[in-house]
C-alpha positions in Angstrom: -12.4 -23.1 37.2 -14.2 -25.4 39.1 -14.2 -28.8 38.4 -17.4 -30.5 40.0 -17.7 -34.5 38.7 -20.7 -35.4 39.2 -22.4 -32.3 37.3 -23.6 -32.1 34.1 -23.7 -30.3 31.5 -27.1 -29.2 31.2 -28.8 -26.8 27.7 -28.7 -24.3 30.2 -26.0 -24.0 31.4 -24.5 -25.1 27.3 -26.5 -21.8 25.8 -25.4 -19.4 29.1 -21.7 -21.3 28.4 -21.8 -20.9 24.5 -22.0 -16.5 25.1 -20.0 -15.9 28.1 -17.7 -18.9 28.2 -17.9 -19.0 31.6 -16.6 -22.4 32.6 -18.3 -22.8 35.9 -19.7 -26.0 37.2 -18.0 -27.5 33.9 -15.3 -30.4 34.5 -12.5 -31.0 31.6 -14.1 -33.4 29.8 -17.8 -31.5 29.3 -15.6 -28.6 28.6 -13.4 -29.9 25.4 -17.1 -31.4 23.8 -18.5 -28.2 24.3 -15.0 -26.3 22.2 -15.2 -29.4 19.9 -18.7 -28.3 18.7 -17.7 -23.9 18.7 -14.8 -25.5 15.7 -17.6 -27.5 14.3 -19.2 -24.3 14.2 -16.3 -21.9 13.2 -16.5 -20.3 16.8 -12.5 -20.9 17.0 -12.1 -17.6 18.7 -14.5 -19.4 22.1 -12.8 -22.2 21.0 -9.2 -21.3 22.0 -10.8 -18.8 25.2 -12.2 -22.8 26.3 -8.8 -24.2 25.9 -7.2 -21.2 27.8 -9.0 -21.2 30.8 -9.3 -25.2 30.9 -5.8 -24.8 31.0 -5.7 -21.9 33.6 -6.9 -24.3 36.0 -5.9 -27.7 34.4 -2.3 -26.5 33.3 -1.2 -30.3 32.9 -4.1 -30.9 30.6 -2.2 -32.7 28.0 -5.8 -32.6 25.8 -6.4 -28.9 26.3 -2.8 -28.5 25.0 -3.0 -30.5 22.3 -6.0 -29.4 20.9 -5.3 -25.0 21.5 -1.7 -26.2 19.9 -3.7 -27.4 16.5 -6.3 -24.6 16.9 -3.5 -22.2 16.0 -2.0 -24.5 13.7 -5.6 -24.6 11.2 -3.8 -26.3 8.9 -3.6 -29.2 11.2 -7.6 -29.4 12.1 -9.8 -31.7 10.8 -10.7 -31.7 7.5 -8.8 -27.7 6.8 -8.4 -27.3 2.9 -7.1 -24.4 1.1 -7.3 -23.8 -2.4 -4.9 -25.0 -4.9 -1.5 -22.9 -4.7 -2.4 -22.4 -9.2 -5.9 -20.4 -7.6 -4.0 -18.6 -5.0 -1.6 -17.3 -8.1 -4.8 -16.4 -9.9 -6.2 -14.5 -7.4 -2.5 -12.6 -6.4 -2.3 -11.8 -9.9 -5.4 -10.4 -9.8 -4.4 -8.5 -6.9 -1.5 -6.8 -7.8 -2.7 -5.9 -10.7 -5.2 -3.8 -9.7 -8.1 -5.5 -10.4 -10.1 -5.4 -7.1 -13.6 -5.5 -8.1 -12.6 -8.8 -10.1 -10.4 -10.2 -6.8 -13.3 -10.0 -4.6 -15.4 -11.8 -6.3 -12.7 -14.3 -6.3 -12.1 -14.6 -2.9 -16.1 -14.2 -2.1 -16.6 -17.7 -4.4 -13.4 -18.7 -2.5 -14.0 -18.4 1.4 -17.7 -19.8 0.9 -15.8 -23.2 -0.3 -12.7 -22.5 0.9 -13.4 -20.9 5.2 -10.6 -21.6 6.9 -8.5 -20.3 4.1 -6.7 -17.4 5.5 -4.9 -16.1 3.2 -7.5 -15.8 0.9 -9.2 -14.2 3.6 -6.4 -12.0 3.7 -6.3 -11.3 0.4 -9.8 -10.4 0.4 -9.3 -8.2 3.2 -6.1 -6.3 1.2 -8.6 -5.8 -2.0 -11.6 -4.5 0.1 -9.4 -2.1 1.9 -8.1 -0.7 -1.6 -11.8 0.3 -2.9 -12.0 1.9 0.3 -14.4 -1.3 1.9 -13.2 -0.6 5.7 -16.7 -2.6 7.4 -16.1 -5.0 5.1 -11.8 -5.0 4.9 -12.0 -5.1 9.2 -14.4 -7.9 9.1 -12.0 -10.2 6.3 -8.7 -9.4 8.7 -10.5 -10.3 11.9 -11.4 -13.5 10.1 -7.6 -14.2 9.6 -6.4 -13.6 13.0 -9.1 -15.6 14.5 -9.1 -18.3 11.9 -4.8 -18.1 12.6 -3.4 -16.8 15.3 -0.2 -17.4 14.7 -0.3 -15.5 10.9 2.0 -12.1 11.5 0.4 -10.9 8.3 -3.1 -10.8 9.9 -2.1 -8.5 12.3 0.2 -6.0 11.0 -3.2 -5.5 7.8 -5.1 -4.8 10.6 -3.4 -2.4 11.7 -3.1 -0.3 8.9 -6.7 -0.6 8.5 -7.3 0.8 12.0 -4.5 3.0 12.0 -6.4 4.5 8.7 -10.0 4.5 10.2 -7.8 6.8 12.9 -7.9 4.4 15.6 -4.4 4.7 16.6 -3.8 2.7 20.4 -6.0 -0.3 18.1 -3.8 -0.4 15.6 -0.2 -0.3 18.1 -1.7 -3.3 20.2 -2.4 -4.8 16.8 1.0 -4.5 15.0 2.6 -4.8 18.4 0.4 -8.2 18.7 2.3 -8.9 14.8 5.4 -8.1 16.5 5.0 -11.1 19.6 4.3 -13.7 16.3 7.6 -12.4 14.4 10.3 -10.8 16.4 12.1 -9.7 13.1 9.5 -8.9 11.6 10.5 -5.3 9.5 7.0 -3.6 7.7 5.3 -4.0 11.3 8.0 -2.1 13.0 7.6 0.1 9.7 3.9 0.6 10.3 4.2 0.9 14.6 6.3 4.1 13.5 3.8 5.9 11.5 1.3 5.1 13.7 3.5 6.6 17.1 4.2 9.6 14.9 0.3 10.4 14.2 0.2 10.1 17.7 2.9 12.6 18.3 5.6 10.2 20.1 8.4 10.8 17.8 11.0 9.2 20.4 9.0 6.3 19.8 8.2 6.2 16.1 12.5 6.9 15.7 12.8 3.5 17.8 10.9 2.1 16.0 11.5 3.1 12.7 14.8 1.8 14.0 13.7 -1.4 14.4 12.7 -1.6 11.1 16.1 -1.6 10.3 18.1 -3.4 12.0 15.7 -6.1 11.0 16.2 -4.7 7.1 19.3 -1.9 7.1 17.9 -1.7 2.9 14.8 -0.3 4.1 14.4 3.0 2.3 10.7 4.0 3.5 11.5 3.4 7.2 15.1 5.4 6.9 13.5 8.3 4.9 10.5 8.3 7.7 13.3 8.2 10.6 15.1 11.3 9.0 11.7 13.6 8.9 10.6 12.3 12.5 14.0 13.3 13.6 14.4 17.0 12.3 10.5 17.5 13.7 12.2 17.3 16.8 15.4 18.9 15.8 17.3 16.1 16.6 20.4 17.4 14.0 22.4 15.1 14.9 21.5 12.1 14.6 20.2 13.7 10.8 23.9 14.8 9.4 24.9 11.1 10.4 22.5 9.7 8.1 23.5 12.4 5.4 25.9 10.8 3.5 22.6 8.1 2.3 20.6 11.1 1.6 22.3 10.8 -2.0 20.7 7.3 -3.3 18.0 7.3 -0.7 14.6 6.9 -2.9 17.2 7.3 -6.2 18.8 3.1 -5.5 17.5 0.2 -4.7 13.8 1.0 -3.1 11.3 4.2 -3.1 10.9 6.5 -0.8 7.0 8.4 -0.7 8.2 11.6 -2.1 7.7 14.2 0.2 10.0 12.2 3.3 12.8 14.0 2.2 12.1 17.3 1.2 12.5 19.2 4.5 16.2 17.3 4.7 18.1 18.4 1.4 17.8 20.7 -0.5 18.5 19.2 -4.0 15.5 19.4 -6.8 17.2 17.3 -9.1 16.9 14.6 -6.5 13.6 14.9 -5.0 12.4 15.0 -9.0 13.6 11.3 -9.5 13.3 10.2 -6.1 9.3 11.4 -7.3 9.8 10.0 -11.1 10.6 6.4 -9.5 7.8 6.4 -6.8 5.4 7.0 -9.3 6.8 4.2 -11.8 7.4 1.7 -9.2 3.3 2.3 -7.4 1.8 3.4 -10.1 2.2 0.9 -12.7 -1.5 0.1 -13.7 -2.1 -0.4 -17.6 -3.9 1.8 -19.3 -6.9 2.0 -20.8 -7.4 1.3 -23.9 -6.6 4.3 -26.3 -9.2 6.9 -26.4 -10.5 8.0 -29.7 -11.1 11.7 -30.3 -13.8 13.0 -31.6 -14.1 14.4 -35.2 -16.2 17.5 -34.4 -16.5 19.2 -31.2 -19.5 18.9 -29.4 -21.7 21.9 -28.8 -20.5 21.9 -24.3 -17.4 21.1 -23.4 -17.6 18.3 -21.0 -14.5 19.0 -18.2 -14.4 17.2 -15.0 -12.8 18.3 -11.9 -11.3 15.2 -9.7 -11.0 15.8 -5.7 -10.4 14.5 -2.6 -11.3 17.5 -1.2 -14.5 18.7 -1.7 -15.2 19.7 2.1 -14.2 22.9 4.8 -10.3 22.7 2.8 -8.4 25.7 1.1 -8.5 23.7 -2.0 -12.5 24.1 -1.9 -12.3 27.5 -0.7 -10.0 28.6 -3.8 -12.0 26.5 -6.1 -15.5 27.3 -5.5 -16.1 30.5 -7.2 -14.3 29.6 -10.1 -17.1 26.3 -10.7 -19.5 29.0 -10.1 -18.3 31.1 -12.8 -18.1 28.8 -15.3 -19.9 29.9 -19.0 -23.0 27.0 -19.4 -23.5 27.6 -22.5 -20.4 26.3 -23.5 -18.9 24.2 -21.4 -20.4 21.3 -18.6 -19.3 21.1 -15.6 -18.3 17.5 -13.6 -17.2 17.0 -9.9 -15.6 13.4 -8.8 -15.7 13.5 -5.3 -13.0 10.6 -4.6 -12.6 10.4 -0.7 -15.4 10.5 1.7 -18.8 12.3 1.7 -17.6 15.2 4.7 -21.6 17.1 4.7 -20.8 20.5 5.8 -21.9 24.4 3.8 -19.1 24.7 1.6 -19.6 20.6 0.6 -23.3 21.4 -0.5 -22.2 24.6 -2.1 -19.8 22.5 -4.0 -22.5 20.1 -5.2 -24.5 22.8 -6.0 -22.0 24.2 -8.1 -21.5 21.5 -10.7 -23.9 20.2 -13.3 -23.3 16.9 -12.2 -21.5 15.7 -9.4 -20.0 12.2 -8.3 -19.0 10.3 -5.5 -16.3 7.8 -6.4 -15.3 7.0 -3.1 -14.2 2.8 -3.0 -14.1 2.6 -6.8 -10.3 1.8 -8.0 -9.2 4.3 -9.5 -9.3 2.1 -13.1 -13.2 2.2 -12.7 -12.5 6.1 -12.0 -11.5 6.2 -15.0 -13.5 4.6 -16.8 -16.1 6.2 -15.4 -15.0 9.6 -16.3 -14.7 8.3 -20.1 -18.4 7.0 -19.8 -19.6 10.4 -19.5 -17.6 11.9 -22.3 -14.7 14.1 -20.1 -13.5 15.9 -23.0 -10.8 17.7 -20.4 -10.1 16.1 -16.8 -8.4 18.4 -13.7 -7.2 17.2 -10.9 -7.2 19.8 -7.8 -5.5 17.0 -5.8 -2.3 16.9 -7.2 1.0 14.7 -6.2 0.3 14.3 -2.8 1.1 11.0 -1.8 
């Protein structure tokens, strides 16, 4: 930035600067005023860049130092407001009980009233992510990081979303940003390991899991994933060192994903118990109200097939002929697609094989169940199985 004490800020220059954040032709006071204007408009990222640019040229500019420090602490900004704690608790309870649509409705209302409440944006993003609303969730998590760039959870959650989208390099950057803010963030190390192993950087992934364990020694997820990655690179000596932990891993204390230890030990009883513990903790939604069995058998039984694999996939190839051969005089066949709309030749064949085909991606488990009940499904068949 070049300090020109005699030159005044013109409307044309101001418009140019608001788009590019270039600060040539501005003295620090003019740049500070432009930053304040951005803050009033809610453009915190632009304001932050202006303060940083001022400090690049004028490192001792106290006004910029103080303003940047306040900007990075949203609760210190003029006019900052957040919902009362009891309202936040109600929102969290909705989310924790799997009522994601209601969570989104409530959170969106709150963000209109409290646009700088990054906690609300974070919960909104998590609920949107849970319903497969990837674009919306990405915007919500980015709002979190812009409003509060010192909130490590915001970057961690953004990283998880980016990983789900297959944007692994961006996910790694987000996790590393979270770790820059909070160096002992065990979850961020664990998620970093997950992204690295997806890139087949197994040694780096193992290092990340080890760091997660150094922050949280009883981190069962990290321990099981570390063992799995070590097995992938045939690091049997390290696996052997961890064998004493296997008897309790995922059985007492925290749960682990059921498949993570299948390749590590031949212990069907323990694998079964790990799966039961995982399901008990992770799939604990309250059941719908009791189902009332029909008094009379319908003329045609309604069969609902639920799958995430209605696409070029072995399950689809194996089930297609079965679906086509159903006796339509006795059965009405429904298909429920749980994951995405992969348009290919096999997908089209499957859609044609059903009497009714429904894409339910983005709905919560509860809403999918309600949809099936509304469709009067008599027999529900899960084609995906327990593949968590």
